[in-house]
C-alpha positions as CSV (number, residue, x, y, z in Angstrom):
1,M,110.7,94.4,117.7
2,R,113.7,92.8,119.4
3,W,115.6,92.7,116.1
4,I,115.6,96.5,115.7
5,V,118.3,97.4,118.2
6,P,120.8,94.8,116.9
7,T,120.0,95.8,113.4
8,I,120.7,99.4,114.1
9,R,124.0,98.5,115.9
10,L,125.0,96.4,112.9
11,A,124.2,99.2,110.5
12,R,126.1,101.8,112.6
13,G,129.1,99.4,112.6
14,F,128.9,99.0,108.9
15,F,128.8,102.8,108.2
16,A,131.6,103.4,110.8
17,Q,133.7,100.7,109.1
18,S,133.1,102.5,105.7
19,I,134.4,105.7,107.1
20,I,137.6,104.0,108.3
21,L,138.1,102.5,104.8
22,F,137.6,105.9,103.2
23,R,140.6,107.1,105.1
24,Q,142.7,104.3,103.7
25,Y,141.2,104.2,100.2
26,P,139.6,107.4,99.0
27,H,136.0,107.1,97.8
28,P,133.8,109.6,96.0
29,A,132.6,112.5,98.2
30,Y,128.9,111.7,97.6
31,D,129.4,108.1,99.0
32,R,131.1,109.6,102.1
33,A,128.2,112.0,102.5
34,L,125.7,109.1,102.5
35,D,127.7,107.3,105.2
36,Y,128.2,110.4,107.3
37,A,124.4,111.2,107.1
38,A,123.5,107.6,108.1
39,L,125.8,108.0,111.2
40,G,124.2,111.3,112.1
41,E,127.3,113.3,111.4
42,K,125.5,116.2,109.6
43,E,128.5,118.6,109.4
44,K,130.7,116.0,107.7
45,A,127.8,114.9,105.5
46,F,127.3,118.5,104.2
47,A,131.0,119.0,103.8
48,S,131.1,115.9,101.6
49,L,128.0,116.9,99.6
50,E,129.6,120.3,99.0
51,E,132.8,118.6,97.8
52,A,130.8,116.4,95.5
53,Y,129.0,119.4,94.1
54,R,132.3,121.3,93.5
55,N,133.7,118.2,91.8
56,H,130.7,118.0,89.5
57,D,130.0,114.5,90.8
58,L,126.9,113.2,88.9
59,D,125.8,111.2,91.9
60,V,124.6,114.5,93.5
61,L,121.6,114.1,91.1
62,S,120.5,111.3,93.4
63,L,120.1,113.8,96.2
64,L,116.3,113.4,96.2
65,S,116.2,109.6,96.1
66,S,118.9,108.6,98.6
67,P,117.2,107.6,101.8
68,E,120.4,108.0,103.8
69,L,120.0,111.8,103.3
70,D,116.5,111.9,105.0
71,P,117.9,113.3,108.2
72,L,119.4,116.3,106.2
73,R,116.3,117.2,104.2
74,S,114.9,119.8,106.6
75,D,118.2,121.6,106.9
76,P,118.5,124.9,105.0
77,R,121.9,123.8,103.6
78,Y,120.2,120.8,101.9
79,L,117.5,123.1,100.4
80,D,120.2,125.5,99.2
81,L,122.3,122.7,97.6
82,K,119.2,121.2,95.9
83,K,118.4,124.7,94.4
84,R,122.0,125.2,93.2
85,I,122.0,121.8,91.5
86,G,118.7,122.7,89.8
87,L,116.5,120.0,91.5
88,P,112.9,120.7,92.3
């Protein structure tokens, strides 16, 4: 059980570093959404998901299988996006 807290800190550090790199080197919106969701930044995650949808990013088809998006699944915006994409 002692390994959980350091692992969470390490993961948060990794995702935070990814966000910094996104500012320097643009990455696909869907990838940003995954990192924002993992950091608990729901508003930014949904903004990135909407951008990915508008850009016809094929990665949005992974919406159901990306575990990073688990914190967003109960949000009505997630359900709306899923419906617009045509996913069950």
